N, C-alpha and C positions, 0 to 999 in steps of 0.2 A: 324400615330398611330402605324403602324407596326414597324417603325424605333424606336420609343420610347420603345416599348416592347422588341425589340432586344437589345437595350442599357441597359435596366434594367436587362434583363436576363444575359447579359454579365458581368455587374457589380456584380450580385449575384454570378456567377461562380467564378469571380476573388476574391471576398471577401471570399468565401468558400475555395478556393485554398490557400489564404494567411493564413486563420485560421488554416487549416490543416498543412501547412508548419511551422507555428510558434509553433506548439504544438507537435513536434516529441518526442517520448518516447526514453529512453536510449536503447542501445543494449548491449549485452554481450560483454565486452571489449576483444580486442585481446592483448592489452598492458594495464598495470595497472599504476595508479598514485602513488602507494606506493608498498612496498614489504610486507605489512601486509597481514595476512591470516585470513579471517573471519571464525570462527568456531561457529556456532549458539549455540551449546551445551555449549561451554565455556562462550560466551558472556552473554547468558540469564540464566545461572545457578545462583541462588540466587535472590537478590532483584534488580530490575531495575525500573526506573521511566521514563515516556515518556510525552512530552508536544507536543500537536498537534492542528491542525485546518483543517477544510474543506474549500476549496475555489472553488466556482463554475466557469464556463467557462467565466463569465462576470467579474470576479475579486472580487465578493462579498464574504465575510467571514461570513457565517451565524452561524457557530458553532466552539467553541474552547473547548479543554478538556485536562485533565491530565489522565494518566493511571499508576497505581501501578501494577507492574508485579512480581509475585513470580514464579521462574522457578526451576524445578527439572529435573535432568538427571539421568537415571538409567543404562546408557550404551547402550541403544537402543532407548529409548523413551524420548523425551523432552516434559514435560508438563508445559504449561504457563497459570497461572491463572491471567487474566487481569481484574482489577477493574477500570472502567471508571468513571470519575466525569466530567460532562459537565458544561460549564459556566452558564447554566440556572438552575443548581442544580440537573438535572436528573442524575441517575446513571445506570450502566449496568455492568454485569460481563460476560466475554467470557472466556471459558476454551479451549485452543488449545491442541491437542495431536499430536505431530509431531514425525514421525518415520524416522530415517536415513536409506535410502534404498541403499546407495552406498557411495563411498568416498566423493562425492560432491552433492548428491541428497537427497531430502526429500519429504515426503508426509505428509499430515496432515488433521485432521478433527476438527470441532468445531460445537456446536449447531448453526443452521442457515446456515451452509455451505452446499451447494448442491454438492454431490459427494465428491471427494477428491481434496484437494489443492496440488499443486506440486511446487517444487522449486529446484534451482540449485545454488551452491556456486561456484564462480570463483574468486580466489584471495581475494581481499577485498570487493567483490560485491556479493550480493544475490538477485535473482529474484524469486518472489513468486506469483503465480496466482491462483485465485479461484473465484467462484460464490457464493454469499451469499444473504440471505433474511435479509437485514439490517433493524433494528428497526428505524422507523420514527414516528412522532407524531400521525399519523392516522393508524398505523399498521406496515407493513413492505414493503420494496421495494427491488425487486430482481435486483442486480447489479453485475458487474464483477469488480474485483480488479486486477490490474497489479502492484504489489509492487516491488520497487527497493530499496535496502539497501546498504549503503556504510559505512564501518568501518573507522571512522575518527581518532580514537586513541583506546587504549586498553579499555577505558571506555565510549566511545561515538560512537553512530551509527546514521546516518542520513537515513530517510526513506521518499521516495516520492512515493505515490500510485496514480495511474491513475484510476479513477472511471468512468465506462461507463454502459449504459443500451441499449440493442439492437444494440450494436456497435457504439453508439453515446456517445462521452465523455460528462459527466456531470460536472466533476471538478477533483480536486486533494486533497489528504490528505497529509499534510506535518507533519512528526513526528521527534522529536529529542529524542533519547533514551540515558539515562545516568545510569551507574551502581552506585548503592548506596554503 
């Protein structure tokens, strides 16, 4: 009986190790895949549309959505009005206020975001982290977002966001942004 428990415990540890190993997040690159420079204020000024979905850690896709984004830049602050339409017909609006705090650094706030979001641009890459009370069917759920964005072309941006709660990954949001 003890041997059986030991084998089961060993397999559980091995499974957890493989799950963690297969789900590594990106790191800030030392070298870049392109010579493009992502400037959030340039990319998001004006009209942008995004197409996305949430995928849980088991591979299920419970929700898809589109987002129409209107961005304005006043030289210091980038305001993004995001209008979400979910595949089930639900809608949501989130208004981000981002402040450029350095050549490559940003902070931001939005309703539901706890504290201040922070981000850094490096070449064609942007990493953005924040904690948010995310609307769900029965209220809200407090989660952490670790967003990674890559400029694919002058008018296309890929976003992969790792969503976790209490340090445990719940899933990922994949978004594809396109300038109108």
